[in-house]
C-alpha positions in Angstrom: 80.5 95.1 89.6 82.3 94.2 86.5 80.5 94.3 83.4 80.8 90.1 82.8 79.0 89.6 86.4 75.0 88.2 86.5 74.4 92.1 88.5 75.1 94.1 85.8 74.1 91.9 82.3 70.6 91.0 84.5 70.0 93.8 86.9 72.5 96.7 86.8 72.3 97.5 82.7 68.4 96.8 81.9 67.3 98.9 85.1 70.0 101.9 83.8 68.7 101.4 80.4 65.1 101.5 81.1 65.8 104.6 83.7 67.5 106.7 80.9 64.7 105.7 77.9 62.0 106.7 80.1 63.9 110.8 80.9 61.9 113.0 78.7 65.4 115.2 78.0 68.9 114.9 77.5 69.5 117.3 81.3 67.3 114.3 83.2 68.6 111.9 81.0 72.2 113.1 82.4 71.3 113.1 85.9 70.1 109.7 86.1 73.4 108.2 83.7 75.3 110.2 86.5 73.4 108.6 89.3 73.8 105.2 88.0 77.7 105.6 87.3 78.4 107.2 90.7 76.1 104.1 92.0 78.1 101.6 89.6 81.1 103.0 91.6 80.3 103.0 94.9 79.2 99.4 94.3 82.7 98.5 93.7 84.6 100.1 96.7 81.9 102.9 98.7 85.2 103.7 100.5 86.7 105.2 97.0 83.9 107.3 95.8 84.6 110.4 97.8 88.0 110.5 95.8 86.0 110.2 92.8 83.8 113.5 93.8 87.0 115.0 94.9 88.1 114.5 91.4 85.2 115.5 89.9 85.1 118.9 92.3 88.5 120.1 92.0 88.5 119.8 88.3 85.1 121.2 87.3 86.0 124.4 89.9 89.7 124.6 88.4 88.3 125.2 85.5 85.9 127.9 87.1 88.9 129.6 87.7 90.8 129.2 84.6 88.5 130.7 83.0 87.5 133.0 85.3 91.2 134.8 85.5 91.2 134.3 81.5 87.7 136.8 81.2 90.0 139.3 83.2 92.9 139.5 81.2 94.6 138.0 83.9 97.5 135.3 82.0 99.8 135.2 84.8 96.7 134.3 87.0 95.3 131.7 84.6 98.7 129.8 83.5 99.2 129.8 87.8 96.0 128.4 88.2 96.3 126.0 85.8 99.8 124.7 86.7 98.2 124.6 90.0 95.1 122.6 89.0 97.4 119.7 87.1 99.6 119.8 89.9 97.1 118.7 92.3 95.5 116.0 89.9 99.2 114.6 89.8 100.1 114.8 93.5 96.5 113.2 94.5 97.3 110.3 91.9 100.7 109.9 93.5 99.4 109.6 97.0 97.4 106.5 96.2 99.0 105.0 93.9 103.2 105.7 94.3 103.3 107.0 98.4 104.4 103.0 99.0 106.5 102.4 95.8 108.5 105.7 96.6 109.2 104.7 99.8 109.7 101.3 99.9 112.7 102.7 97.0 113.9 105.4 99.1 114.0 102.1 102.0 115.7 99.9 99.9 118.5 102.3 98.2 119.4 104.4 101.2 118.8 101.6 104.5 116.0 103.5 106.4 113.4 102.8 107.7 110.2 105.0 107.1 107.3 103.6 108.0 105.2 102.6 104.5 101.4 103.6 105.1 99.0 100.2 104.2 96.7 102.1 101.3 94.3 100.7 98.9 94.8 101.8 95.4 91.3 102.9 94.2 89.5 101.5 91.3 89.9 103.1 88.1 91.6 105.9 89.1 94.4 106.4 86.7 91.8 107.1 84.1 89.2 109.0 85.6 92.3 111.4 87.0 93.7 111.6 83.4 89.9 112.5 81.9 89.8 114.9 84.6 92.8 116.4 83.4 92.3 116.3 79.9 89.3 118.7 80.5 91.7 120.9 82.3 94.3 120.6 79.4 91.5 121.1 76.5 90.4 124.1 78.2 93.7 125.6 79.1 94.0 125.0 75.1 91.5 126.9 74.3 89.8 124.1 72.5 86.6 123.9 74.7 84.8 126.5 76.4 84.3 126.0 80.1 82.1 124.0 81.6 79.7 125.4 84.5 77.3 122.8 84.7 78.9 120.5 87.2 76.5 117.5 86.6 78.1 117.4 82.7 81.4 117.5 84.5 80.4 114.2 86.9 78.9 113.0 83.8 82.3 113.2 82.0 84.6 111.6 84.5 82.5 109.9 86.2 80.6 107.6 83.0 80.6 104.1 84.3 81.5 102.2 81.0 85.0 103.9 80.3 84.8 104.6 84.0 86.8 101.9 85.4 89.3 100.7 82.8 89.1 103.2 80.0 89.2 104.0 77.3 90.5 107.5 77.9 88.0 109.4 76.5 89.3 112.9 75.6 86.7 115.9 76.9 87.5 117.9 73.6 86.7 114.5 71.3 82.7 114.3 73.5 82.1 117.8 75.0 79.2 118.4 72.3 78.3 114.4 72.8 77.0 115.7 76.4 74.3 118.3 75.7 73.2 116.7 72.4 73.3 113.5 71.5 70.4 111.0 70.4 70.2 107.1 70.3 69.1 105.3 66.9 68.1 102.0 66.4 70.6 101.4 64.5 73.2 102.9 66.9 71.9 101.0 70.2 72.0 97.7 68.2 75.6 97.8 67.2 76.4 98.5 70.4 74.6 95.5 71.8 76.5 93.7 68.8 79.5 95.2 70.2 78.9 94.9 73.8 78.2 90.8 73.2 81.2 90.3 71.3 83.2 92.1 74.0 81.6 90.1 76.8 83.2 86.9 74.6 86.4 88.1 74.1 86.6 88.2 78.0 84.3 84.9 78.8 85.4 82.9 76.4 88.7 83.8 75.4 90.3 86.0 78.1 89.4 84.0 81.0 89.7 80.1 79.5 93.5 81.1 78.9 93.6 82.6 82.4 93.1 79.3 83.9 95.9 78.1 81.9 98.3 81.3 82.5 97.7 81.5 86.3 98.7 77.6 87.1 102.2 78.0 85.3 102.7 81.7 86.7 101.5 80.3 90.2 104.7 78.0 90.1 108.5 78.6 90.7 110.1 78.9 87.9 112.7 76.2 88.1 109.5 74.4 88.3 108.4 74.6 84.7 110.2 73.0 81.8 110.6 75.2 78.3 107.8 74.4 76.5 105.4 75.1 79.7 107.0 78.9 80.4 106.7 79.2 76.7 103.1 78.0 76.7 102.5 80.6 80.1 103.7 83.5 78.0 101.4 83.0 75.4 98.6 82.0 77.5 99.2 85.2 79.0 99.9 87.5 76.0 96.2 86.3 74.5 94.7 86.4 78.4 96.0 90.8 78.1 94.8 91.4 74.9 91.3 89.6 74.5 90.7 91.1 78.6 91.6 94.7 78.1 90.2 94.7 74.1 87.1 92.8 75.3 86.9 94.9 78.1 86.9 98.5 75.4 84.5 96.8 73.4 82.1 96.6 76.0 82.8 100.4 76.9 82.1 101.5 73.5 79.0 99.3 73.3 77.2 100.6 76.2 78.7 104.4 75.3 76.9 103.7 72.1 73.4 102.0 73.6 73.3 105.8 75.6 74.1 107.9 72.6 78.1 108.1 72.7 80.2 107.2 70.3 84.1 106.3 71.8 87.1 106.3 70.7 88.0 102.8 69.2 91.2 101.7 71.7 92.5 98.5 69.7 93.5 98.0 66.2 94.6 94.3 66.5 97.7 95.3 67.2 99.2 91.1 67.1 99.5 92.5 63.2 102.5 94.7 63.8 105.7 94.4 62.2 107.2 97.4 64.5 107.3 98.2 68.1 106.0 101.7 66.9 103.4 100.3 64.7 101.7 98.4 67.6 101.9 101.5 70.1 99.3 102.7 67.7 97.3 99.8 67.2 97.3 99.0 71.2 95.6 100.8 74.2 95.2 103.6 71.3 93.3 106.1 73.9 96.2 106.7 76.3 98.8 106.6 73.6 97.1 109.4 71.8 97.2 111.1 75.6 100.8 111.0 76.4 101.0 111.6 72.7 99.6 115.1 72.7 99.5 115.9 76.4 103.1 114.5 77.0 105.4 114.7 73.6 103.9 116.9 71.9 104.6 120.1 74.2 107.9 118.0 75.0 108.9 119.2 71.4 107.2 116.0 69.9 110.0 115.2 66.8 110.5 118.6 65.8 111.9 120.6 68.4 114.2 119.0 71.8 115.8 115.7 71.7 113.4 113.5 70.2 114.7 110.4 71.7 114.5 112.2 75.1 110.8 113.1 74.1 110.4 109.4 74.0 111.6 108.0 76.8 109.8 110.5 79.2 106.6 108.7 77.5 107.5 105.6 77.4 108.9 105.9 81.4 105.8 107.5 82.2 103.5 105.0 80.0 105.3 102.6 82.5 104.6 103.7 85.5 101.2 104.9 84.7 100.0 101.1 84.2 101.5 100.2 87.7 104.1 101.4 90.9 106.8 99.1 91.0 109.6 98.7 88.8 108.5 95.8 87.0 106.7 98.2 85.2 109.0 101.0 84.8 111.5 98.4 82.9 108.9 97.4 81.1 108.2 100.8 79.8 111.7 101.4 79.2 111.8 98.2 77.0 109.3 99.9 74.2 111.3 102.9 74.7 114.7 101.5 73.8 112.5 99.5 70.8 111.0 103.0 69.7 113.8 104.9 70.0 116.3 102.4 68.0 113.4 102.1 65.2 113.2 105.8 65.1 117.5 106.7 64.9 117.4 103.5 61.8 114.6 105.1 60.3 116.3 108.7 60.5 119.6 107.2 59.5 119.2 104.8 56.9 118.0 105.7 53.1 114.1 106.4 52.4 114.5 103.3 49.9 115.4 100.9 51.8 111.8 101.0 53.7 109.8 100.6 50.5 107.8 97.6 50.1 109.8 95.3 48.6 108.4 92.8 46.1 107.9 89.1 45.7 109.1 86.9 48.7 111.4 89.1 49.9 108.7 91.5 51.3 106.8 88.7 52.7 110.1 87.8 54.9 110.3 91.3 55.7 107.5 91.4 57.2 107.2 88.1 59.1 110.7 89.1 60.1 109.0 93.1 61.9 106.1 90.8 62.8 107.9 87.5 64.5 110.3 90.9 66.0 107.2 92.6 67.6 105.5 90.1 68.9 108.9 88.5 70.4 109.8 91.6 72.4 105.7 92.2 73.4 106.1 88.5 75.1 108.9 89.1 76.6 107.6 92.1 77.9 104.7 90.3 79.1 106.9 88.8 81.8 107.7 91.6 83.4 103.9 92.7 83.2 102.8 89.6 85.1 105.6 88.6 87.4 105.0 89.9 90.8 108.6 91.3 91.4 111.6 91.7 89.4 113.5 88.6 90.9 110.5 86.7 90.0 110.3 88.0 86.1 114.5 87.1 85.9 113.4 83.7 87.4 110.8 83.2 84.3 113.3 84.6 81.5 116.1 81.7 82.8 113.3 79.0 82.3 112.1 80.3 79.3 115.5 79.8 77.6 116.6 76.6 79.6 118.6 78.1 82.0 117.9 77.2 85.3 118.2 74.4 86.9 115.0 72.3 86.9 113.7 71.2 90.3 110.3 69.1 90.9 109.1 69.4 87.5 105.0 67.9 88.2 103.5 68.9 85.1 104.3 68.5 81.4 103.0 70.3 78.8 99.9 67.9 77.9 98.8 68.5 81.8 97.7 72.3 80.7 96.1 71.7 77.7 93.4 69.0 76.9 90.7 69.9 73.6 89.1 72.3 74.5 92.2 75.0 75.5 93.5 73.6 72.2 90.4 75.2 70.4 90.6 79.0 72.7 93.9 78.5 71.4 93.4 78.5 68.2 90.5 80.7 68.5 92.7 83.5 70.0 95.1 83.2 67.6 92.7 83.5 64.6 90.9 86.3 66.4 93.9 88.2 66.9 93.9 88.5 63.1 91.4 91.0 61.3 90.2 87.1 59.4 86.8 87.4 61.0 86.4 91.8 60.5 87.0 90.6 56.2 84.6 87.8 56.6 82.1 90.2 58.2 82.8 92.7 55.0 82.9 90.4 52.6 79.4 89.3 53.6 77.8 92.5 54.0 78.9 93.1 50.6 77.2 90.0 49.4 74.5 89.2 51.2 70.8 90.7 51.0 70.8 93.6 53.4 67.6 92.1 55.0 69.6 88.7 54.9 72.3 89.9 56.4 70.5 91.7 59.0 68.9 88.1 60.3 71.8 86.3 60.5 73.4 89.3 62.4 71.1 89.1 65.0 71.0 85.3 64.9 74.8 85.0 65.5 74.6 87.9 68.3 72.0 85.6 70.3 73.7 82.7 70.2 76.7 84.9 71.3 74.7 86.1 74.1 73.5 82.8 75.6 77.2 81.2 75.1 77.8 83.9 77.1 75.2 83.7 79.8 76.3 79.8 80.3 79.6 80.8 80.7 78.7 83.6 83.6 76.3 81.1 85.0 78.8 78.8 85.6 82.0 80.7 86.0 84.0 82.1 89.7 84.7 85.9 89.7 87.4 87.3 87.4 88.0 90.9 87.1 89.4 93.1 84.2 93.4 92.8 84.8 93.4 96.7 84.0 91.1 97.2 87.0 94.2 97.6 89.3 95.5 100.8 87.1 
């Protein structure tokens, strides 16, 4: 069940909201929301529900054992239990997500014939596994007390707004909201608006450019002209951003409807002027998770080899996104860029990084932005292609190195007036122009007038989204496969 489906928008969500607000106290509300979340996950894959339940129980009882050892002053047992719980989480994730990748790699490298089992990847396992680990790590670090109510842990790990594709909500940041929260009219209204905005990103922009990207990437690379190949990369670059940021907006908006405040997951990453800045703006919840739970424990930038620490983080980031060498190299690209930027910052005088006046400063910012977007767009080929070989062929087509064969479609075939309008809209909303207009109107207009304008705009967007929902075919969110 996807957020952009008729089933979710017109049946599941209204029923869940009505039942939630009928419940009198927070404990009953939590139980209702938990049952709705489990049903939501069951709908997407009935055979995967036991895996989610296992993750919940494993981390809940692991937390109980860690707390019990701590209360007895047994430091060794506490640490041993913690390590075993973390290993258990990682082992579970590796079995379902990486078994085939590891065995295929061994067969290729060592020319063995190990039988590779057919394992279907459970939906959202990377996300809910990281959330379960977050609880255990925060508990071990004494940042939160042990949670003795299994319903609360189950709700935290399985909450349907962010269960399938994030954002990855840290237990430390939400533990207080599980037992004590209230949903005001203002928060509920802002949740609706954010949900509608996210839905618009997905249906109007992401799905529209996806149809172009799918057609272009679906052809052999040597059948695409240079201009067509670049159009495919541009479209997929916009698709990934509006697809994933749209889902995050909807998840955060849904959370507000139920009284939860989830952290932002995107902050206009396409305005970044360096790869380091890009990863502070893109998939913020994942970046901060690796920063706090991997990078800093390894030593961060203060102890050990900072470059090796960064390499480990981006290697894991790439592997987290998918069980293939495409994603490993995808992560290593950003490791090289980030390490290079860190080295330059360390060895070049600080004065060189101060804002330069006039045209020189503008050119420097434009150059930084162009470099960042070029690297990101090049990485999109690895992200989108099925194999390294296909990615390599596509790179050749981007720069006109390959020999064209059976070229059947030119640029005009893929873009008509509607697609051109969507591409312009995608570029426009990739920058904070609309956000600035919103802030200006809020400041200049009377409060009532602004509220009326905002509600009318939201209603119009929802009507347009409804038309898209009723006419479009199924198009799942990209990050569902992670």
